N, C-alpha and C positions, 0 to 999 in steps of 0.2 A: 430525092425530091426533083421533080421535073421543072427546071427553070425556063425551058423553051416556052412554055405556056405563059409564064409571067413576063418574059421578055417581049413576047408578041403583044401581050396586053399593054405593056408600057409603050411600045411602039405605036399602038393604036389609041394612045391618049389616056390610059389608066395609070395615073401617077402613083396610086396606092399600091399597085402591084410591085413597084420597085422597092417599096418598104420591106416586102417579104424577102427580097434578095439581100438587101442591106442587113436585115436582122440575122439572116443565115450566115453571112460571111464577115460581119463586123468584128468579131473577136479575133479572127485570124488576121485580118488586115491591120487591126490595131496592134496586135502582138508583133507583127512584122515591122510596122512603123516604129514602135517603141524600141525594138531591138536595133533598128537602123539609126534612130535619132538619139536614144538614150535619155529622153525627157518625156514624161507622161503628158504634159500639156501639149507639147509640140506633136506628139504622136496622135493625140485625140484630134487636133486640128488637121493633121495630115490625113488621117483616116477619113474624116469628113470630106476633105478635098478630093480624095481618091474616088469616093462614091459619087461626088458631084461630077467629076470628070467622066466617070463611067456612064453616068446618066446622060450627059451631054453627047457622048460618043457611042451610045448603045446601038444606033442605027448602023454603024460601021462594023459592029461585032458580028462575026459569023458563029452562031451558037449551035455547035454540033453536040456538045456534051457539057455536063455540069463541071467536070474536072477542068475542061478548057476555059470555062467561065472563071473559075478560081485562078487559073494560070494567067488569064487576061487581067484580072484585078491585081494580081501580084506584079505584073509588068507595069501597070499604071502606078502602083505604090512604089515600086523600085525607082522609076523615073522621077516621081515626085520627091521622094526622099533624097535622091542624089542631088536634085536641084536645091533642096533646102540645105543639105550639107555643104554644098559649094557656097551658098549664100552665107551660111553661118561661119564658114572658114574665113570669108572676107571680113566679117564682123570681128572675128577672133583677133585678126591682125590689127584692126582699127581700135578696138576697145582700150588697149593700154594708153592711147592718146587721151582718153576721157576718164581715166581711172580716178576714183575717190582717194585722196591722200590719207584719209582716216583709216585706222586699223579695224574699225568696227564692221562686222559682216552684216549684210542684209538678212532678213528672215529666209529669203529664197536661197541665199548662199549657204546658210547654216543647215537648212534642210538638205540641200544638194550634197553637202559634205558628208552627211550621214546616209546618203542614198546607197542603194545596193552595191556592195563591194564587187560583185561579179562583173559589173559594167566596166570596172577598172581593167579587167582582163582584156577587154576589147580595144584598149588604147593601142594605137599603132596600126590598127586594121583600117584599110581604106573601105570605101563604100561598096566596091565590088566584092571584097572579102566578106563584109558583113552580110551582104545579100546571100551569098552562097551559104554561109553559116546559118543564117535564119531559115532559109528554105530547106536545108538538109537536116539540121538538128531540131529546130523548133517545130517546123511544119512537117518534118519527116517525109520530104518529097524525094523521089528517086532521082538519080543523077540525070537520067534521060529527060525527065520533066524540067529539071532545073536548066538543062541545056536548051530546051525549047523556050523557056521563059527569058533567059538571058541572051539567047542568040549566039551561043558558043558551043563547041563540040562537047560531047559527053566526056571524052578523054581529058579535055582541058579542065572541065569542072572537077573531075576526080583528082587531077594533079594539083589544082589550086586548093582543093579541100585538104589534101595531105599537107601542103605548105602552111595552111591556116592552123592546122592542129599543132604543128611544130611551133608556130608563133605563139599560140595560146599557152603551150607548155612553158615556153621561155618567159612569157609575161607572168604566169603564175609563180614560177620560181623566183623571178625578180620581186614580185609583190610580197611573197612570203619572206624573202630575205630582208626586205625593207621593214616589214613588221617586226621581224626578229631583232633587227638592229635597234629599232625604236624602243623596244622593251628594256634595253640595257643602257640607254642614254640617261645621263644624270643631269 
């Protein structure tokens, strides 16, 4: 699909042309945000914000190809998710001060406890590692493109990806060990 035409239309005042761009890329951007944030609602909000930021900054985008448009959207998503993760990390440290003393879980906590176990494997990964993992594994992007999106060398991306794989294997082994131990507790 030729998005140059749609971008030009948006830049000339046709707001509806941007909807075509959003519809084409929304699943990829949502999946990336969900992988980074680990929460469906936050990912939906983040994806909307990414497209809002893209719309506002479309005039500064140099639209040579459709692949570069997706890379540009990933860059916006990456920066936005990193900001949210930093903000959430601050809240994480403040929340114990406001903790409910009751042992009863909220409906959201109960649902969250049953959420995808695979996300537990990502514990301990920082935002940069999640970005590389999402772009390489979920979006199947080559190391060279990831390098351009993140602004680091291709060799660095490869090296970090190998380290991430080692961390994930370690997390999986620890998670499996914990589950095994829980089966035999009385």
